[in-house]
N, CA, C and O atoms as CSV, one atom per row, in Angstrom:
chain,resi,resn,atom,element,x,y,z
A,1,MET,N,N,3.529,28.647,-11.380
A,1,MET,CA,C,2.765,27.886,-10.474
A,1,MET,C,C,2.080,26.681,-10.996
A,1,MET,O,O,1.957,25.620,-10.383
A,2,SER,N,N,1.617,26.962,-12.269
A,2,SER,CA,C,0.888,25.805,-12.959
A,2,SER,C,C,1.994,24.692,-13.428
A,2,SER,O,O,1.662,23.510,-13.515
A,3,ALA,N,N,3.173,25.077,-13.692
A,3,ALA,CA,C,4.258,24.098,-13.958
A,3,ALA,C,C,4.471,23.353,-12.866
A,3,ALA,O,O,4.476,22.133,-13.026
A,4,GLY,N,N,4.672,23.847,-11.656
A,4,GLY,CA,C,4.920,23.148,-10.481
A,4,GLY,C,C,3.661,22.233,-10.070
A,4,GLY,O,O,3.835,21.135,-9.542
A,5,PHE,N,N,2.548,22.685,-10.310
A,5,PHE,CA,C,1.421,21.796,-10.068
A,5,PHE,C,C,1.428,20.507,-11.035
A,5,PHE,O,O,1.065,19.388,-10.670
A,6,PHE,N,N,1.914,20.843,-12.373
A,6,PHE,CA,C,2.038,19.684,-13.306
A,6,PHE,C,C,2.960,18.635,-12.797
A,6,PHE,O,O,2.672,17.439,-12.832
A,7,VAL,N,N,4.156,19.139,-12.290
A,7,VAL,CA,C,5.104,18.316,-11.808
A,7,VAL,C,C,4.735,17.465,-10.595
A,7,VAL,O,O,5.097,16.296,-10.464
A,8,LEU,N,N,4.005,18.122,-9.740
A,8,LEU,CA,C,3.473,17.465,-8.473
A,8,LEU,C,C,2.433,16.373,-9.023
A,8,LEU,O,O,2.400,15.237,-8.551
A,9,LYS,N,N,1.730,16.728,-9.879
A,9,LYS,CA,C,0.628,15.690,-10.457
A,9,LYS,C,C,1.365,14.596,-11.148
A,9,LYS,O,O,0.873,13.474,-11.026
A,10,VAL,N,N,2.417,14.710,-11.828
A,10,VAL,CA,C,3.159,13.693,-12.500
A,10,VAL,C,C,3.755,12.746,-11.463
A,10,VAL,O,O,3.655,11.526,-11.594
A,11,VAL,N,N,4.392,13.336,-10.404
A,11,VAL,CA,C,5.023,12.553,-9.448
A,11,VAL,C,C,4.036,11.724,-8.686
A,11,VAL,O,O,4.312,10.567,-8.370
A,12,LEU,N,N,2.724,12.367,-8.337
A,12,LEU,CA,C,1.822,11.592,-7.635
A,12,LEU,C,C,1.151,10.512,-8.401
A,12,LEU,O,O,0.759,9.460,-7.894
A,13,GLY,N,N,1.030,10.871,-9.791
A,13,GLY,CA,C,0.629,9.693,-10.717
A,13,GLY,C,C,1.554,8.610,-10.883
A,13,GLY,O,O,1.130,7.470,-11.072
A,14,SER,N,N,2.768,8.863,-10.830
A,14,SER,CA,C,3.862,7.762,-10.981
A,14,SER,C,C,3.788,6.985,-9.626
A,14,SER,O,O,3.825,5.755,-9.660
A,15,TRP,N,N,3.692,7.614,-8.497
A,15,TRP,CA,C,3.633,6.963,-7.242
A,15,TRP,C,C,2.414,6.098,-7.179
A,15,TRP,O,O,2.518,4.996,-6.640
A,16,PHE,N,N,1.263,6.489,-7.680
A,16,PHE,CA,C,0.123,5.824,-7.679
A,16,PHE,C,C,0.302,4.494,-8.563
A,16,PHE,O,O,-0.047,3.392,-8.137
A,17,LEU,N,N,0.821,4.672,-9.709
A,17,LEU,CA,C,0.956,3.445,-10.582
A,17,LEU,C,C,1.839,2.428,-9.945
A,17,LEU,O,O,1.546,1.236,-10.029
A,18,VAL,N,N,2.941,2.845,-9.289
A,18,VAL,CA,C,3.941,1.960,-8.595
A,18,VAL,C,C,3.167,1.296,-7.497
A,18,VAL,O,O,3.293,0.086,-7.311
A,19,LEU,N,N,2.333,2.070,-6.724
A,19,LEU,CA,C,1.703,1.396,-5.551
A,19,LEU,C,C,0.645,0.543,-5.993
A,19,LEU,O,O,0.411,-0.473,-5.339
A,20,GLY,N,N,-0.075,0.830,-7.082
A,20,GLY,CA,C,-1.093,-0.116,-7.623
A,20,GLY,C,C,-0.477,-1.342,-8.261
A,20,GLY,O,O,-1.040,-2.430,-8.139
A,21,SER,N,N,0.580,-1.223,-8.891
A,21,SER,CA,C,1.226,-2.448,-9.326
A,21,SER,C,C,1.763,-3.339,-8.210
A,21,SER,O,O,1.788,-4.552,-8.417
A,22,TRP,N,N,2.176,-2.875,-7.098
A,22,TRP,CA,C,2.626,-3.407,-5.825
A,22,TRP,C,C,1.298,-4.169,-5.446
A,22,TRP,O,O,1.323,-5.398,-5.378
A,23,PHE,N,N,0.128,-3.458,-5.197
A,23,PHE,CA,C,-1.018,-3.942,-4.656
A,23,PHE,C,C,-1.585,-5.019,-5.465
A,23,PHE,O,O,-2.284,-5.850,-4.886
A,24,LEU,N,N,-1.379,-5.124,-6.748
A,24,LEU,CA,C,-1.955,-6.269,-7.507
A,24,LEU,C,C,-1.045,-7.418,-7.193
A,24,LEU,O,O,-1.569,-8.530,-7.119
A,25,VAL,N,N,0.273,-7.302,-6.994
A,25,VAL,CA,C,1.024,-8.462,-6.755
A,25,VAL,C,C,0.763,-8.953,-5.457
A,25,VAL,O,O,0.784,-10.163,-5.231
A,26,PHE,N,N,0.499,-8.046,-4.516
A,26,PHE,CA,C,0.208,-8.356,-3.064
A,26,PHE,C,C,-0.987,-9.031,-2.937
A,26,PHE,O,O,-1.147,-9.990,-2.182
A,27,SER,N,N,-1.863,-8.537,-3.684
A,27,SER,CA,C,-3.275,-9.212,-3.488
A,27,SER,C,C,-3.369,-10.562,-4.068
A,27,SER,O,O,-4.241,-11.305,-3.618
A,28,VAL,N,N,-2.587,-10.984,-5.012
A,28,VAL,CA,C,-2.593,-12.253,-5.690
A,28,VAL,C,C,-1.909,-13.132,-4.651
A,28,VAL,O,O,-2.345,-14.274,-4.510
A,29,ARG,N,N,-0.824,-12.697,-3.868
A,29,ARG,CA,C,-0.150,-13.458,-2.896
A,29,ARG,C,C,-0.850,-13.764,-1.663
A,29,ARG,O,O,-0.630,-14.778,-1.000
A,30,ALA,N,N,-1.803,-12.756,-1.332
A,30,ALA,CA,C,-2.509,-12.804,-0.015
A,30,ALA,C,C,-3.998,-12.684,-0.134
A,30,ALA,O,O,-4.643,-11.861,0.514
A,31,LYS,N,N,-4.534,-13.550,-1.002
A,31,LYS,CA,C,-6.027,-13.476,-1.179
A,31,LYS,C,C,-6.878,-13.747,0.135
A,31,LYS,O,O,-8.002,-13.267,0.286
A,32,LYS,N,N,-6.260,-14.542,1.058
A,32,LYS,CA,C,-7.000,-14.927,2.218
A,32,LYS,C,C,-7.036,-13.800,3.311
A,32,LYS,O,O,-7.842,-13.817,4.241
A,33,ASN,N,N,-6.109,-12.833,3.125
A,33,ASN,CA,C,-5.953,-11.835,4.117
A,33,ASN,C,C,-7.050,-10.546,3.807
A,33,ASN,O,O,-6.568,-9.459,3.486
A,34,LYS,N,N,-8.210,-10.669,3.890
A,34,LYS,CA,C,-9.186,-9.798,3.429
A,34,LYS,C,C,-9.078,-8.494,4.164
A,34,LYS,O,O,-9.263,-7.458,3.524
A,35,THR,N,N,-8.796,-8.442,5.449
A,35,THR,CA,C,-8.744,-7.243,6.151
A,35,THR,C,C,-7.748,-6.173,5.560
A,35,THR,O,O,-8.002,-5.004,5.267
A,36,ARG,N,N,-6.460,-6.908,5.445
A,36,ARG,CA,C,-5.242,-6.040,4.867
A,36,ARG,C,C,-5.536,-5.580,3.522
A,36,ARG,O,O,-5.267,-4.426,3.187
A,37,ILE,N,N,-6.067,-6.407,2.738
A,37,ILE,CA,C,-6.420,-6.107,1.294
A,37,ILE,C,C,-7.358,-4.864,1.216
A,37,ILE,O,O,-7.205,-3.938,0.419
A,38,THR,N,N,-8.490,-4.977,2.279
A,38,THR,CA,C,-9.336,-3.797,2.202
A,38,THR,C,C,-8.648,-2.597,2.630
A,38,THR,O,O,-8.813,-1.519,2.060
A,39,TYR,N,N,-7.861,-2.767,3.648
A,39,TYR,CA,C,-7.110,-1.438,4.158
A,39,TYR,C,C,-6.178,-0.909,3.103
A,39,TYR,O,O,-6.048,0.311,2.999
A,40,LEU,N,N,-5.469,-1.787,2.254
A,40,LEU,CA,C,-4.701,-1.232,1.204
A,40,LEU,C,C,-5.517,-0.668,0.021
A,40,LEU,O,O,-5.072,0.270,-0.640
A,41,SER,N,N,-6.642,-1.203,-0.233
A,41,SER,CA,C,-7.534,-0.544,-1.244
A,41,SER,C,C,-7.927,0.818,-0.965
A,41,SER,O,O,-7.913,1.717,-1.807
A,42,GLU,N,N,-8.332,0.966,0.433
A,42,GLU,CA,C,-8.592,2.429,0.956
A,42,GLU,C,C,-7.482,3.290,0.657
A,42,GLU,O,O,-7.708,4.419,0.220
A,43,ILE,N,N,-6.313,2.888,0.843
A,43,ILE,CA,C,-5.034,3.761,0.564
A,43,ILE,C,C,-5.083,4.060,-0.944
A,43,ILE,O,O,-5.023,5.224,-1.339
A,44,LEU,N,N,-5.189,3.048,-1.768
A,44,LEU,CA,C,-5.237,3.280,-3.194
A,44,LEU,C,C,-6.211,4.241,-3.571
A,44,LEU,O,O,-5.941,5.083,-4.426
A,45,LEU,N,N,-7.457,4.189,-2.946
A,45,LEU,CA,C,-8.486,5.066,-3.369
A,45,LEU,C,C,-8.254,6.377,-2.869
A,45,LEU,O,O,-8.713,7.318,-3.516
A,46,THR,N,N,-7.611,6.596,-1.814
A,46,THR,CA,C,-7.203,7.902,-1.228
A,46,THR,C,C,-6.095,8.579,-2.187
A,46,THR,O,O,-6.145,9.780,-2.455
A,47,ASN,N,N,-5.196,7.811,-2.632
A,47,ASN,CA,C,-4.259,8.242,-3.679
A,47,ASN,C,C,-4.824,8.684,-4.923
A,47,ASN,O,O,-4.381,9.680,-5.496
A,48,ALA,N,N,-5.863,7.941,-5.415
A,48,ALA,CA,C,-6.622,8.099,-6.673
A,48,ALA,C,C,-7.239,9.598,-6.482
A,48,ALA,O,O,-7.204,10.420,-7.398
A,49,VAL,N,N,-7.742,9.843,-5.347
A,49,VAL,CA,C,-8.327,11.075,-5.104
A,49,VAL,C,C,-7.269,12.383,-5.243
A,49,VAL,O,O,-7.505,13.443,-5.822
A,50,LEU,N,N,-6.214,12.052,-4.642
A,50,LEU,CA,C,-5.108,13.062,-4.591
A,50,LEU,C,C,-4.697,13.412,-5.920
A,50,LEU,O,O,-4.482,14.586,-6.222
A,51,VAL,N,N,-4.555,12.309,-6.866
A,51,VAL,CA,C,-4.064,12.535,-8.233
A,51,VAL,C,C,-5.137,13.163,-8.988
A,51,VAL,O,O,-4.970,13.455,-10.172
């Protein structure tokens, strides 16, 4: 069970890194769209808590 949890944590961590990288690119391209950036940052925080 601990091995399965470790695999799950690695998968979630990888997904968080990919999403975080995408978010950085997106935020640079869309600085004026404050609402959408705030929404995406909340998603990132949620993923950070899950990991």
